BALOBA-1460 file (C-alpha; in Angstrom, 3 decimals):
// residues 387
<rec num="1" residu="x" x="-95.935" y="18.438" z="-13.113"/>
<rec num="2" residu="x" x="-95.931" y="20.258" z="-16.442"/>
<rec num="3" residu="x" x="-99.267" y="21.953" z="-15.853"/>
<rec num="4" residu="x" x="-97.630" y="23.954" z="-13.060"/>
<rec num="5" residu="x" x="-94.925" y="25.292" z="-15.343"/>
<rec num="6" residu="x" x="-97.472" y="25.975" z="-18.083"/>
<rec num="7" residu="x" x="-99.541" y="27.939" z="-15.587"/>
<rec num="8" residu="x" x="-96.669" y="30.135" z="-14.399"/>
<rec num="9" residu="x" x="-95.037" y="30.726" z="-17.782"/>
<rec num="10" residu="x" x="-91.230" y="30.583" z="-17.497"/>
<rec num="11" residu="x" x="-90.354" y="30.738" z="-13.818"/>
<rec num="12" residu="x" x="-86.646" y="30.385" z="-14.582"/>
<rec num="13" residu="x" x="-86.667" y="33.938" z="-16.005"/>
<rec num="14" residu="x" x="-88.040" y="35.484" z="-12.815"/>
<rec num="15" residu="x" x="-84.712" y="36.128" z="-11.006"/>
<rec num="16" residu="x" x="-83.397" y="38.126" z="-13.955"/>
<rec num="17" residu="x" x="-86.649" y="40.060" z="-14.258"/>
<rec num="18" residu="x" x="-86.522" y="40.857" z="-10.525"/>
<rec num="19" residu="x" x="-82.941" y="42.162" z="-10.718"/>
<rec num="20" residu="x" x="-83.996" y="45.866" z="-10.813"/>
<rec num="21" residu="x" x="-85.421" y="45.404" z="-7.288"/>
<rec num="22" residu="x" x="-82.259" y="43.861" z="-5.839"/>
<rec num="23" residu="x" x="-81.032" y="47.001" z="-4.084"/>
<rec num="24" residu="x" x="-84.487" y="47.767" z="-2.737"/>
<rec num="25" residu="x" x="-84.754" y="44.292" z="-1.249"/>
<rec num="26" residu="x" x="-81.351" y="44.695" z="0.410"/>
<rec num="27" residu="x" x="-82.235" y="48.155" z="1.712"/>
<rec num="28" residu="x" x="-85.479" y="46.793" z="3.161"/>
<rec num="29" residu="x" x="-83.537" y="44.023" z="4.898"/>
<rec num="30" residu="x" x="-80.959" y="46.394" z="6.378"/>
<rec num="31" residu="x" x="-83.588" y="48.826" z="7.637"/>
<rec num="32" residu="x" x="-85.698" y="46.101" z="9.262"/>
<rec num="33" residu="x" x="-82.726" y="44.288" z="10.795"/>
<rec num="34" residu="x" x="-81.577" y="47.489" z="12.504"/>
<rec num="35" residu="x" x="-84.905" y="47.843" z="14.326"/>
<rec num="36" residu="x" x="-84.853" y="45.839" z="17.595"/>
<rec num="37" residu="x" x="-87.968" y="43.675" z="17.895"/>
<rec num="38" residu="x" x="-87.867" y="41.224" z="20.806"/>
<rec num="39" residu="x" x="-91.156" y="39.404" z="21.266"/>
<rec num="40" residu="x" x="-93.750" y="41.844" z="22.575"/>
<rec num="41" residu="x" x="-91.867" y="44.934" z="21.365"/>
<rec num="42" residu="x" x="-92.314" y="44.778" z="17.593"/>
<rec num="43" residu="x" x="-94.193" y="48.056" z="17.085"/>
<rec num="44" residu="x" x="-91.439" y="49.866" z="15.157"/>
<rec num="45" residu="x" x="-91.096" y="46.986" z="12.718"/>
<rec num="46" residu="x" x="-94.872" y="46.876" z="12.326"/>
<rec num="47" residu="x" x="-94.857" y="50.565" z="11.387"/>
<rec num="48" residu="x" x="-92.008" y="50.051" z="8.920"/>
<rec num="49" residu="x" x="-93.787" y="47.170" z="7.155"/>
<rec num="50" residu="x" x="-97.064" y="49.090" z="7.026"/>
<rec num="51" residu="x" x="-95.257" y="52.041" z="5.430"/>
<rec num="52" residu="x" x="-93.955" y="49.691" z="2.724"/>
<rec num="53" residu="x" x="-97.485" y="48.419" z="2.115"/>
<rec num="54" residu="x" x="-98.779" y="51.975" z="1.765"/>
<rec num="55" residu="x" x="-95.941" y="52.939" z="-0.595"/>
<rec num="56" residu="x" x="-96.847" y="49.926" z="-2.756"/>
<rec num="57" residu="x" x="-100.376" y="51.268" z="-3.104"/>
<rec num="58" residu="x" x="-102.212" y="48.542" z="-1.202"/>
<rec num="59" residu="x" x="-105.815" y="49.665" z="-0.725"/>
<rec num="60" residu="x" x="-105.866" y="48.123" z="2.753"/>
<rec num="61" residu="x" x="-102.957" y="48.413" z="5.162"/>
<rec num="62" residu="x" x="-103.039" y="48.699" z="8.924"/>
<rec num="63" residu="x" x="-102.462" y="46.965" z="12.230"/>
<rec num="64" residu="x" x="-105.073" y="44.561" z="13.582"/>
<rec num="65" residu="x" x="-106.086" y="44.442" z="17.245"/>
<rec num="66" residu="x" x="-103.238" y="42.061" z="18.089"/>
<rec num="67" residu="x" x="-100.701" y="44.467" z="16.557"/>
<rec num="68" residu="x" x="-99.914" y="42.484" z="13.389"/>
<rec num="69" residu="x" x="-98.990" y="44.421" z="10.257"/>
<rec num="70" residu="x" x="-101.726" y="43.556" z="7.743"/>
<rec num="71" residu="x" x="-101.832" y="44.381" z="4.057"/>
<rec num="72" residu="x" x="-104.415" y="43.240" z="1.509"/>
<rec num="73" residu="x" x="-104.098" y="43.180" z="-2.267"/>
<rec num="74" residu="x" x="-107.443" y="42.241" z="-3.854"/>
<rec num="75" residu="x" x="-107.371" y="39.912" z="-6.832"/>
<rec num="76" residu="x" x="-109.195" y="40.450" z="-10.087"/>
<rec num="77" residu="x" x="-111.744" y="37.752" z="-9.252"/>
<rec num="78" residu="x" x="-110.990" y="37.070" z="-5.582"/>
<rec num="79" residu="x" x="-111.666" y="33.385" z="-6.137"/>
<rec num="80" residu="x" x="-108.971" y="32.445" z="-3.623"/>
<rec num="81" residu="x" x="-107.128" y="34.143" z="-0.792"/>
<rec num="82" residu="x" x="-103.423" y="33.395" z="-0.383"/>
<rec num="83" residu="x" x="-101.878" y="34.458" z="2.915"/>
<rec num="84" residu="x" x="-98.154" y="35.221" z="3.189"/>
<rec num="85" residu="x" x="-96.791" y="35.581" z="6.709"/>
<rec num="86" residu="x" x="-93.396" y="36.415" z="8.185"/>
<rec num="87" residu="x" x="-92.867" y="36.893" z="11.895"/>
<rec num="88" residu="x" x="-91.500" y="40.280" z="12.901"/>
<rec num="89" residu="x" x="-90.194" y="39.396" z="16.343"/>
<rec num="90" residu="x" x="-86.707" y="38.216" z="17.137"/>
<rec num="91" residu="x" x="-84.992" y="36.374" z="19.976"/>
<rec num="92" residu="x" x="-82.384" y="39.174" z="20.032"/>
<rec num="93" residu="x" x="-82.610" y="41.522" z="23.019"/>
<rec num="94" residu="x" x="-83.157" y="45.229" z="22.364"/>
<rec num="95" residu="x" x="-79.973" y="45.832" z="24.380"/>
<rec num="96" residu="x" x="-77.854" y="44.175" z="21.671"/>
<rec num="97" residu="x" x="-76.247" y="46.412" z="19.054"/>
<rec num="98" residu="x" x="-78.369" y="45.908" z="15.912"/>
<rec num="99" residu="x" x="-75.954" y="47.490" z="13.458"/>
<rec num="100" residu="x" x="-75.776" y="45.645" z="10.132"/>
<rec num="101" residu="x" x="-72.705" y="45.113" z="7.959"/>
<rec num="102" residu="x" x="-73.107" y="44.816" z="4.178"/>
<rec num="103" residu="x" x="-70.307" y="42.912" z="2.461"/>
<rec num="104" residu="x" x="-69.842" y="41.999" z="-1.185"/>
<rec num="105" residu="x" x="-71.601" y="38.650" z="-0.882"/>
<rec num="106" residu="x" x="-73.451" y="38.703" z="2.433"/>
<rec num="107" residu="x" x="-75.197" y="40.801" z="5.062"/>
<rec num="108" residu="x" x="-74.310" y="40.327" z="8.730"/>
<rec num="109" residu="x" x="-76.204" y="41.423" z="11.814"/>
<rec num="110" residu="x" x="-78.314" y="40.161" z="14.713"/>
<rec num="111" residu="x" x="-81.530" y="38.606" z="13.428"/>
<rec num="112" residu="x" x="-80.952" y="39.263" z="9.715"/>
<rec num="113" residu="x" x="-81.760" y="35.632" z="8.962"/>
<rec num="114" residu="x" x="-84.467" y="35.171" z="11.612"/>
<rec num="115" residu="x" x="-86.511" y="36.849" z="10.457"/>
<rec num="116" residu="x" x="-85.687" y="40.293" z="9.121"/>
<rec num="117" residu="x" x="-85.188" y="38.897" z="5.606"/>
<rec num="118" residu="x" x="-88.529" y="37.073" z="5.610"/>
<rec num="119" residu="x" x="-90.311" y="40.252" z="6.723"/>
<rec num="120" residu="x" x="-88.447" y="42.352" z="4.155"/>
<rec num="121" residu="x" x="-89.532" y="40.025" z="1.354"/>
<rec num="122" residu="x" x="-93.201" y="39.953" z="2.416"/>
<rec num="123" residu="x" x="-93.198" y="43.757" z="2.558"/>
<rec num="124" residu="x" x="-91.878" y="44.058" z="-1.009"/>
<rec num="125" residu="x" x="-93.980" y="41.363" z="-2.726"/>
<rec num="126" residu="x" x="-96.500" y="43.907" z="-4.110"/>
<rec num="127" residu="x" x="-93.619" y="45.830" z="-5.716"/>
<rec num="128" residu="x" x="-92.263" y="42.571" z="-7.160"/>
<rec num="129" residu="x" x="-95.609" y="41.719" z="-8.746"/>
<rec num="130" residu="x" x="-95.802" y="45.218" z="-10.212"/>
<rec num="131" residu="x" x="-92.252" y="44.940" z="-11.581"/>
<rec num="132" residu="x" x="-93.218" y="41.670" z="-13.285"/>
<rec num="133" residu="x" x="-96.512" y="43.054" z="-14.596"/>
<rec num="134" residu="x" x="-98.487" y="40.388" z="-12.761"/>
<rec num="135" residu="x" x="-102.111" y="40.858" z="-11.752"/>
<rec num="136" residu="x" x="-103.400" y="38.005" z="-9.642"/>
<rec num="137" residu="x" x="-106.899" y="36.633" z="-9.762"/>
<rec num="138" residu="x" x="-106.484" y="35.598" z="-6.139"/>
<rec num="139" residu="x" x="-106.523" y="37.925" z="-3.167"/>
<rec num="140" residu="x" x="-103.153" y="38.318" z="-1.464"/>
<rec num="141" residu="x" x="-103.126" y="38.795" z="2.304"/>
<rec num="142" residu="x" x="-99.755" y="39.929" z="3.675"/>
<rec num="143" residu="x" x="-99.034" y="39.551" z="7.395"/>
<rec num="144" residu="x" x="-96.102" y="40.679" z="9.502"/>
<rec num="145" residu="x" x="-96.950" y="38.735" z="12.648"/>
<rec num="146" residu="x" x="-96.117" y="39.659" z="16.230"/>
<rec num="147" residu="x" x="-95.696" y="37.573" z="19.390"/>
<rec num="148" residu="x" x="-94.551" y="34.557" z="17.434"/>
<rec num="149" residu="x" x="-91.454" y="33.260" z="19.205"/>
<rec num="150" residu="x" x="-90.987" y="31.489" z="22.527"/>
<rec num="151" residu="x" x="-93.699" y="32.497" z="25.016"/>
<rec num="152" residu="x" x="-95.376" y="34.533" z="22.308"/>
<rec num="153" residu="x" x="-96.602" y="31.138" z="21.089"/>
<rec num="154" residu="x" x="-97.712" y="32.443" z="17.667"/>
<rec num="155" residu="x" x="-100.136" y="34.748" z="19.455"/>
<rec num="156" residu="x" x="-100.333" y="37.235" z="16.582"/>
<rec num="157" residu="x" x="-101.168" y="34.596" z="13.983"/>
<rec num="158" residu="x" x="-103.594" y="32.846" z="16.299"/>
<rec num="159" residu="x" x="-105.509" y="36.074" z="16.728"/>
<rec num="160" residu="x" x="-105.505" y="37.023" z="13.049"/>
<rec num="161" residu="x" x="-106.597" y="33.638" z="11.733"/>
<rec num="162" residu="x" x="-109.328" y="33.460" z="14.393"/>
<rec num="163" residu="x" x="-110.695" y="36.918" z="13.580"/>
<rec num="164" residu="x" x="-110.139" y="37.455" z="9.858"/>
<rec num="165" residu="x" x="-113.351" y="38.075" z="7.946"/>
<rec num="166" residu="x" x="-111.994" y="36.509" z="4.762"/>
<rec num="167" residu="x" x="-111.566" y="32.735" z="4.473"/>
<rec num="168" residu="x" x="-107.933" y="31.776" z="3.817"/>
<rec num="169" residu="x" x="-107.432" y="29.128" z="1.127"/>
<rec num="170" residu="x" x="-103.632" y="28.749" z="1.199"/>
<rec num="171" residu="x" x="-100.821" y="29.848" z="3.473"/>
<rec num="172" residu="x" x="-97.129" y="30.476" z="2.846"/>
<rec num="173" residu="x" x="-94.789" y="31.119" z="5.772"/>
<rec num="174" residu="x" x="-91.701" y="33.058" z="4.694"/>
<rec num="175" residu="x" x="-88.427" y="32.542" z="6.575"/>
<rec num="176" residu="x" x="-85.042" y="34.043" z="5.810"/>
<rec num="177" residu="x" x="-83.136" y="30.744" z="5.671"/>
<rec num="178" residu="x" x="-82.474" y="28.223" z="4.254"/>
<rec num="179" residu="x" x="-83.170" y="28.382" z="0.516"/>
<rec num="180" residu="x" x="-84.744" y="25.033" z="-0.373"/>
<rec num="181" residu="x" x="-86.578" y="24.742" z="2.922"/>
<rec num="182" residu="x" x="-89.904" y="23.061" z="2.306"/>
<rec num="183" residu="x" x="-91.959" y="22.350" z="5.415"/>
<rec num="184" residu="x" x="-95.484" y="21.063" z="4.955"/>
<rec num="185" residu="x" x="-96.038" y="19.147" z="8.174"/>
<rec num="186" residu="x" x="-95.819" y="20.081" z="11.826"/>
<rec num="187" residu="x" x="-94.116" y="17.703" z="14.235"/>
<rec num="188" residu="x" x="-95.665" y="17.276" z="17.676"/>
<rec num="189" residu="x" x="-94.020" y="19.789" z="20.009"/>
<rec num="190" residu="x" x="-94.055" y="20.606" z="23.716"/>
<rec num="191" residu="x" x="-92.082" y="23.507" z="25.188"/>
<rec num="192" residu="x" x="-91.779" y="24.505" z="28.781"/>
<rec num="193" residu="x" x="-89.734" y="25.917" z="31.636"/>
<rec num="194" residu="x" x="-88.723" y="24.195" z="34.861"/>
<rec num="195" residu="x" x="-87.804" y="26.487" z="37.743"/>
<rec num="196" residu="x" x="-86.372" y="25.780" z="41.190"/>
<rec num="197" residu="x" x="-86.303" y="28.046" z="44.236"/>
<rec num="198" residu="x" x="-84.601" y="26.920" z="47.416"/>
<rec num="199" residu="x" x="-86.407" y="27.653" z="50.656"/>
<rec num="200" residu="x" x="-85.125" y="29.844" z="53.483"/>
<rec num="201" residu="x" x="-82.117" y="28.397" z="55.299"/>
<rec num="202" residu="x" x="-84.103" y="27.157" z="58.278"/>
<rec num="203" residu="x" x="-86.399" y="25.119" z="55.975"/>
<rec num="204" residu="x" x="-83.735" y="23.528" z="53.797"/>
<rec num="205" residu="x" x="-82.980" y="19.827" z="53.747"/>
<rec num="206" residu="x" x="-79.597" y="18.260" z="53.046"/>
<rec num="207" residu="x" x="-78.561" y="18.719" z="49.411"/>
<rec num="208" residu="x" x="-80.860" y="21.662" z="48.693"/>
<rec num="209" residu="x" x="-78.420" y="24.493" z="49.393"/>
<rec num="210" residu="x" x="-78.044" y="25.317" z="45.692"/>
<rec num="211" residu="x" x="-80.847" y="25.642" z="43.136"/>
<rec num="212" residu="x" x="-78.387" y="24.592" z="40.433"/>
<rec num="213" residu="x" x="-77.648" y="21.313" z="42.199"/>
<rec num="214" residu="x" x="-81.332" y="20.462" z="42.587"/>
<rec num="215" residu="x" x="-82.056" y="21.381" z="38.981"/>
<rec num="216" residu="x" x="-79.150" y="19.156" z="37.966"/>
<rec num="217" residu="x" x="-80.883" y="16.239" z="39.696"/>
<rec num="218" residu="x" x="-83.960" y="17.015" z="37.594"/>
<rec num="219" residu="x" x="-81.863" y="17.095" z="34.410"/>
<rec num="220" residu="x" x="-80.359" y="13.701" z="35.268"/>
<rec num="221" residu="x" x="-83.856" y="12.261" z="35.638"/>
<rec num="222" residu="x" x="-84.921" y="13.850" z="32.326"/>
<rec num="223" residu="x" x="-81.991" y="12.249" z="30.530"/>
<rec num="224" residu="x" x="-83.108" y="8.820" z="31.754"/>
<rec num="225" residu="x" x="-86.476" y="9.096" z="29.998"/>
<rec num="226" residu="x" x="-86.509" y="6.596" z="27.139"/>
<rec num="227" residu="x" x="-87.224" y="8.179" z="23.757"/>
<rec num="228" residu="x" x="-87.982" y="5.773" z="20.885"/>
<rec num="229" residu="x" x="-86.600" y="6.126" z="17.379"/>
<rec num="230" residu="x" x="-89.981" y="5.002" z="16.039"/>
<rec num="231" residu="x" x="-91.989" y="7.078" z="16.386"/>
<rec num="232" residu="x" x="-89.204" y="9.649" z="16.366"/>
<rec num="233" residu="x" x="-89.070" y="11.357" z="19.762"/>
<rec num="234" residu="x" x="-86.518" y="13.776" z="21.187"/>
<rec num="235" residu="x" x="-86.060" y="15.787" z="24.396"/>
<rec num="236" residu="x" x="-83.885" y="18.905" z="24.105"/>
<rec num="237" residu="x" x="-82.638" y="21.120" z="26.922"/>
<rec num="238" residu="x" x="-82.009" y="24.463" z="25.288"/>
<rec num="239" residu="x" x="-81.658" y="27.005" z="28.106"/>
<rec num="240" residu="x" x="-80.214" y="27.039" z="31.624"/>
<rec num="241" residu="x" x="-80.076" y="30.208" z="33.738"/>
<rec num="242" residu="x" x="-78.842" y="30.680" z="37.280"/>
<rec num="243" residu="x" x="-76.406" y="32.472" z="39.530"/>
<rec num="244" residu="x" x="-75.081" y="35.970" z="40.143"/>
<rec num="245" residu="x" x="-71.542" y="35.385" z="41.411"/>
<rec num="246" residu="x" x="-68.847" y="32.728" z="41.585"/>
<rec num="247" residu="x" x="-68.894" y="32.532" z="45.391"/>
<rec num="248" residu="x" x="-72.651" y="32.622" z="46.097"/>
<rec num="249" residu="x" x="-74.806" y="29.528" z="45.787"/>
<rec num="250" residu="x" x="-77.940" y="30.539" z="43.837"/>
<rec num="251" residu="x" x="-81.383" y="30.229" z="45.350"/>
<rec num="252" residu="x" x="-83.091" y="30.276" z="41.918"/>
<rec num="253" residu="x" x="-82.446" y="28.344" z="38.709"/>
<rec num="254" residu="x" x="-84.471" y="27.602" z="35.596"/>
<rec num="255" residu="x" x="-84.172" y="25.667" z="32.380"/>
<rec num="256" residu="x" x="-86.055" y="25.608" z="29.099"/>
<rec num="257" residu="x" x="-86.821" y="22.389" z="27.261"/>
<rec num="258" residu="x" x="-88.536" y="21.127" z="24.138"/>
<rec num="259" residu="x" x="-90.009" y="17.727" z="23.306"/>
<rec num="260" residu="x" x="-90.544" y="16.702" z="19.676"/>
<rec num="261" residu="x" x="-92.311" y="13.597" z="18.454"/>
<rec num="262" residu="x" x="-94.236" y="12.240" z="15.493"/>
<rec num="263" residu="x" x="-96.616" y="10.769" z="18.091"/>
<rec num="264" residu="x" x="-98.939" y="12.990" z="20.099"/>
<rec num="265" residu="x" x="-99.313" y="10.106" z="22.548"/>
<rec num="266" residu="x" x="-95.568" y="10.187" z="23.264"/>
<rec num="267" residu="x" x="-95.751" y="13.935" z="23.898"/>
<rec num="268" residu="x" x="-98.468" y="13.374" z="26.517"/>
<rec num="269" residu="x" x="-96.537" y="10.543" z="28.168"/>
<rec num="270" residu="x" x="-93.324" y="12.540" z="28.404"/>
<rec num="271" residu="x" x="-95.151" y="15.564" z="29.800"/>
<rec num="272" residu="x" x="-96.585" y="13.364" z="32.553"/>
<rec num="273" residu="x" x="-93.111" y="11.956" z="33.296"/>
<rec num="274" residu="x" x="-91.648" y="15.437" z="33.526"/>
<rec num="275" residu="x" x="-94.396" y="16.602" z="35.877"/>
<rec num="276" residu="x" x="-93.780" y="13.564" z="38.100"/>
<rec num="277" residu="x" x="-90.007" y="14.150" z="38.141"/>
<rec num="278" residu="x" x="-90.406" y="17.790" z="39.146"/>
<rec num="279" residu="x" x="-92.923" y="16.926" z="41.876"/>
<rec num="280" residu="x" x="-90.654" y="14.189" z="43.269"/>
<rec num="281" residu="x" x="-87.521" y="16.391" z="43.292"/>
<rec num="282" residu="x" x="-89.478" y="19.224" z="44.875"/>
<rec num="283" residu="x" x="-90.570" y="16.989" z="47.737"/>
<rec num="284" residu="x" x="-87.285" y="15.101" z="48.140"/>
<rec num="285" residu="x" x="-85.131" y="18.226" z="48.386"/>
<rec num="286" residu="x" x="-87.701" y="20.462" z="50.097"/>
<rec num="287" residu="x" x="-87.536" y="23.103" z="47.363"/>
<rec num="288" residu="x" x="-90.143" y="24.927" z="45.346"/>
<rec num="289" residu="x" x="-89.781" y="23.344" z="41.908"/>
<rec num="290" residu="x" x="-92.395" y="23.830" z="39.198"/>
<rec num="291" residu="x" x="-92.945" y="23.061" z="35.532"/>
<rec num="292" residu="x" x="-94.765" y="25.340" z="33.104"/>
<rec num="293" residu="x" x="-95.620" y="23.818" z="29.703"/>
<rec num="294" residu="x" x="-96.624" y="26.908" z="27.732"/>
<rec num="295" residu="x" x="-96.439" y="25.617" z="24.146"/>
<rec num="296" residu="x" x="-98.160" y="22.545" z="22.712"/>
<rec num="297" residu="x" x="-98.594" y="21.546" z="19.064"/>
<rec num="298" residu="x" x="-100.090" y="18.325" z="17.691"/>
<rec num="299" residu="x" x="-98.473" y="16.530" z="14.771"/>
<rec num="300" residu="x" x="-100.137" y="17.088" z="11.401"/>
<rec num="301" residu="x" x="-99.830" y="18.560" z="7.941"/>
<rec num="302" residu="x" x="-100.585" y="17.968" z="4.302"/>
<rec num="303" residu="x" x="-99.330" y="14.829" z="2.508"/>
<rec num="304" residu="x" x="-96.429" y="14.799" z="0.061"/>
<rec num="305" residu="x" x="-98.962" y="13.972" z="-2.661"/>
<rec num="306" residu="x" x="-100.848" y="17.256" z="-2.132"/>
<rec num="307" residu="x" x="-100.801" y="19.418" z="-5.287"/>
<rec num="308" residu="x" x="-99.362" y="22.334" z="-3.289"/>
<rec num="309" residu="x" x="-96.273" y="20.314" z="-2.331"/>
<rec num="310" residu="x" x="-95.884" y="18.984" z="-5.868"/>
<rec num="311" residu="x" x="-96.162" y="22.504" z="-7.258"/>
<rec num="312" residu="x" x="-93.529" y="23.883" z="-4.880"/>
<rec num="313" residu="x" x="-91.109" y="21.103" z="-5.864"/>
<rec num="314" residu="x" x="-91.719" y="21.819" z="-9.566"/>
<rec num="315" residu="x" x="-91.018" y="25.520" z="-9.067"/>
<rec num="316" residu="x" x="-87.860" y="24.740" z="-7.084"/>
<rec num="317" residu="x" x="-86.668" y="22.346" z="-9.781"/>
<rec num="318" residu="x" x="-87.164" y="24.966" z="-12.477"/>
<rec num="319" residu="x" x="-85.032" y="27.400" z="-10.439"/>
<rec num="320" residu="x" x="-82.328" y="24.861" z="-9.610"/>
<rec num="321" residu="x" x="-83.212" y="24.747" z="-5.906"/>
<rec num="322" residu="x" x="-82.757" y="21.487" z="-4.008"/>
<rec num="323" residu="x" x="-85.754" y="20.859" z="-1.711"/>
<rec num="324" residu="x" x="-85.060" y="20.163" z="1.971"/>
<rec num="325" residu="x" x="-88.241" y="18.525" z="3.226"/>
<rec num="326" residu="x" x="-87.746" y="18.595" z="6.958"/>
<rec num="327" residu="x" x="-89.377" y="20.164" z="9.962"/>
<rec num="328" residu="x" x="-88.641" y="23.526" z="11.543"/>
<rec num="329" residu="x" x="-91.014" y="25.504" z="13.768"/>
<rec num="330" residu="x" x="-92.968" y="28.331" z="12.144"/>
<rec num="331" residu="x" x="-96.502" y="29.694" z="11.869"/>
<rec num="332" residu="x" x="-97.165" y="26.705" z="9.609"/>
<rec num="333" residu="x" x="-98.731" y="24.877" z="12.556"/>
<rec num="334" residu="x" x="-101.414" y="27.580" z="12.859"/>
<rec num="335" residu="x" x="-102.525" y="26.989" z="9.267"/>
<rec num="336" residu="x" x="-102.374" y="23.216" z="9.672"/>
<rec num="337" residu="x" x="-104.423" y="23.325" z="12.848"/>
<rec num="338" residu="x" x="-107.200" y="25.062" z="10.899"/>
<rec num="339" residu="x" x="-107.092" y="22.710" z="7.917"/>
<rec num="340" residu="x" x="-105.518" y="25.292" z="5.576"/>
<rec num="341" residu="x" x="-102.964" y="23.868" z="3.090"/>
<rec num="342" residu="x" x="-99.698" y="25.665" z="3.732"/>
<rec num="343" residu="x" x="-95.920" y="25.458" z="3.364"/>
<rec num="344" residu="x" x="-92.882" y="27.207" z="4.816"/>
<rec num="345" residu="x" x="-90.241" y="28.453" z="2.373"/>
<rec num="346" residu="x" x="-86.761" y="29.937" z="2.875"/>
<rec num="347" residu="x" x="-85.297" y="32.791" z="0.827"/>
<rec num="348" residu="x" x="-81.511" y="32.367" z="0.889"/>
<rec num="349" residu="x" x="-78.576" y="30.594" z="2.523"/>
<rec num="350" residu="x" x="-77.134" y="31.812" z="5.788"/>
<rec num="351" residu="x" x="-76.705" y="31.199" z="9.516"/>
<rec num="352" residu="x" x="-78.828" y="32.023" z="12.520"/>
<rec num="353" residu="x" x="-78.641" y="31.700" z="16.292"/>
<rec num="354" residu="x" x="-75.068" y="30.371" z="16.240"/>
<rec num="355" residu="x" x="-71.905" y="31.595" z="17.962"/>
<rec num="356" residu="x" x="-70.789" y="33.208" z="14.719"/>
<rec num="357" residu="x" x="-72.678" y="36.317" z="13.531"/>
<rec num="358" residu="x" x="-76.067" y="35.866" z="11.886"/>
<rec num="359" residu="x" x="-75.714" y="36.387" z="8.154"/>
<rec num="360" residu="x" x="-77.503" y="35.871" z="4.828"/>
<rec num="361" residu="x" x="-75.995" y="35.451" z="1.385"/>
<rec num="362" residu="x" x="-76.981" y="38.054" z="-1.182"/>
<rec num="363" residu="x" x="-76.668" y="36.193" z="-4.502"/>
<rec num="364" residu="x" x="-79.359" y="33.496" z="-3.870"/>
<rec num="365" residu="x" x="-81.985" y="36.000" z="-2.692"/>
<rec num="366" residu="x" x="-83.547" y="36.724" z="-6.081"/>
<rec num="367" residu="x" x="-83.996" y="32.987" z="-6.691"/>
<rec num="368" residu="x" x="-85.657" y="32.753" z="-3.299"/>
<rec num="369" residu="x" x="-88.056" y="35.583" z="-4.108"/>
<rec num="370" residu="x" x="-88.699" y="34.093" z="-7.570"/>
<rec num="371" residu="x" x="-89.518" y="30.772" z="-5.903"/>
<rec num="372" residu="x" x="-92.086" y="32.498" z="-3.682"/>
<rec num="373" residu="x" x="-93.703" y="34.276" z="-6.618"/>
<rec num="374" residu="x" x="-93.702" y="31.060" z="-8.659"/>
<rec num="375" residu="x" x="-95.629" y="29.279" z="-5.906"/>
<rec num="376" residu="x" x="-98.081" y="32.190" z="-5.659"/>
<rec num="377" residu="x" x="-98.684" y="31.977" z="-9.406"/>
<rec num="378" residu="x" x="-99.206" y="28.220" z="-9.243"/>
<rec num="379" residu="x" x="-101.803" y="28.637" z="-6.504"/>
<rec num="380" residu="x" x="-103.410" y="31.471" z="-8.440"/>
<rec num="381" residu="x" x="-103.721" y="29.261" z="-11.514"/>
<rec num="382" residu="x" x="-105.621" y="26.630" z="-9.534"/>
<rec num="383" residu="x" x="-103.108" y="23.805" z="-9.932"/>
<rec num="384" residu="x" x="-102.575" y="23.573" z="-6.151"/>
<rec num="385" residu="x" x="-106.225" y="22.953" z="-5.324"/>
<rec num="386" residu="x" x="-106.641" y="19.721" z="-3.373"/>
<rec num="387" residu="x" x="-108.960" y="16.853" z="-4.307"/>
């Protein structure tokens, strides 16, 4: 797609030209990562991002009514509006030590990869454009979103996209890892919690003395649900909480699950099966069992042939980045649901939410930022406009 590369000049030179901002990017990451921001408690990170927007000279910077950090850089013509978003919340509790360690080749700390790095990059994009001497024709809307993860259910982005006064033409979701990540479709997703409370002793039936045991019966039934390979369908049990002591049978237990499928029909069928299983186990064991499906996303996205996808792949190729065209949850689904062409991109390599410490590699970061700017320039030049 040579017209993309013609439109953005020589994207391969961007990492070297961004090198003077390397330490500032790292400092931004360290500062943000050290601010606890569990979902619903992101205010300090919002303030930090807004301060970066103000320091960059954005004429508009402030929090919207949902609490998102919002910055706006008007383009010379304003013919298009490109929205960059990175979620500010983290799954890490505020009780966890958020100290960050900077090593020669990586940065370690809770949540550095998800998504302190993404937020740090969005906050410094205006400075990057200034460093490169770039003035966009398109408007650039920069969002640090709140209430994104788990029960937040992308609440911040939902609110902003529903209430923004400016039409959004393209969206880019910025995640810390992995470099090469290219998501442009949203797989059908259902998330929920199943909880079990045993009744007072005098009301219990045989086999309902422990909430864990009853919930285990429910899990066994869940594992018997047939999930086809075509369309791809998967049931994951990601969380299980119960108990206070080794010698006390718990009267409350809960689990968290997720269903993914390329078929919305399969999502509906599995939800009905799960509701039936919970109702049956509740009656059979005389317990109070309930299911709460709090997150639902339909399958959808833009096709591989869309000029935006082709442009991203061209930019990645120029920078020596290998595209990984898979699916990972992000605010992408909010753009897709509104018919806005959008992609999710990663900035560097690293690890997140594993037993080992979260970390991000330093050396690939400038290529990741260059990739983001290259895609912005391609959109700005009009080569990503759909048919």
